[in-house]
C-alpha positions as CSV (number, residue, x, y, z in Angstrom):
1,M,28.2,-1.0,-22.0
2,P,26.3,-0.4,-18.8
3,Q,22.7,0.4,-18.7
4,D,21.6,4.0,-17.2
5,I,19.7,3.0,-14.1
6,T,19.4,7.0,-13.3
7,N,16.4,7.0,-16.1
8,P,13.8,4.8,-14.8
9,N,12.4,4.3,-18.7
10,N,15.6,2.3,-19.3
11,N,15.2,0.0,-16.9
12,P,11.4,-0.5,-15.8
13,N,12.2,-2.8,-12.9
14,L,14.2,-0.8,-10.8
15,G,11.5,1.6,-8.5
16,L,12.4,4.5,-7.1
17,V,10.1,6.3,-4.2
18,M,10.4,9.1,-2.7
19,A,9.3,11.2,0.1
20,Q,10.3,13.5,3.0
21,V,10.0,12.0,6.2
22,D,10.7,12.5,9.3
23,D,12.2,9.9,11.9
24,A,9.6,8.8,13.4
25,D,8.0,8.2,10.0
26,G,11.4,6.3,9.1
27,N,11.0,4.0,11.7
28,I,7.7,2.4,11.4
29,V,8.3,2.1,7.1
30,V,11.9,0.3,8.6
31,S,9.8,-1.6,10.7
32,L,7.3,-2.8,7.8
33,I,9.7,-3.3,5.4
34,E,11.0,-6.0,8.2
35,L,7.8,-7.3,8.8
36,L,7.3,-8.2,5.8
37,T,11.1,-9.7,5.3
38,N,10.3,-11.9,8.5
39,K,7.1,-13.0,6.4
40,R,8.2,-13.7,3.3
41,G,11.0,-15.7,5.1
42,G,8.6,-17.8,7.8
43,T,10.0,-16.2,10.6
44,L,6.9,-13.9,11.7
45,T,5.9,-14.1,16.0
46,D,2.3,-14.8,16.4
47,A,2.4,-11.0,17.9
48,E,4.2,-9.8,14.5
49,A,1.8,-12.1,12.3
50,R,-1.3,-10.2,13.9
51,A,0.4,-6.3,13.4
52,L,0.6,-7.4,10.3
53,S,-2.1,-8.9,9.7
54,A,-3.8,-5.4,10.9
55,I,-2.2,-3.5,9.5
56,E,-3.1,-4.8,6.1
57,G,-6.7,-4.8,6.7
58,E,-6.8,-1.1,7.3
59,I,-4.5,-0.3,4.2
60,R,-7.2,-2.4,2.2
61,N,-10.0,-0.8,3.6
62,L,-8.7,2.3,2.9
63,S,-8.2,1.1,-0.6
64,H,-12.1,-0.1,-1.0
65,N,-12.8,3.7,0.4
66,Q,-10.8,5.6,-2.3
67,F,-12.5,3.7,-4.9
68,I,-16.1,4.4,-3.5
69,G,-14.9,7.9,-3.2
70,Q,-14.4,7.7,-7.0
71,L,-17.4,5.7,-8.1
72,D,-19.2,8.7,-6.0
73,R,-17.8,11.1,-8.2
74,F,-18.1,9.5,-11.1
75,N,-22.1,9.6,-10.0
76,P,-22.6,11.8,-7.5
77,N,-26.3,11.3,-7.0
78,G,-25.4,7.9,-6.4
79,F,-26.9,4.6,-7.8
80,N,-30.4,4.2,-8.3
81,D,-31.2,0.6,-8.4
82,G,-35.0,1.3,-9.7
83,G,-36.7,1.3,-6.0
84,A,-35.4,-2.2,-5.0
85,E,-35.0,-2.7,-1.7
């Protein structure tokens, strides 16, 4: 009997991303997928590699800043290091 793939609980390997995007956002998503595909295939040009590296760096910065923000919410008064400098 076929597996019901419409229920994500039945297929944990199936991922679904939904978002409302305009044409410009759609073009960005498609371009990112193409860059990642070229990276995996080993066919990135130098310019594509630099662009992808910059994008990855910005995403890491965003993730880091979100993590720091979570720490700030956890301890809104900051961390007391006992006066160490």
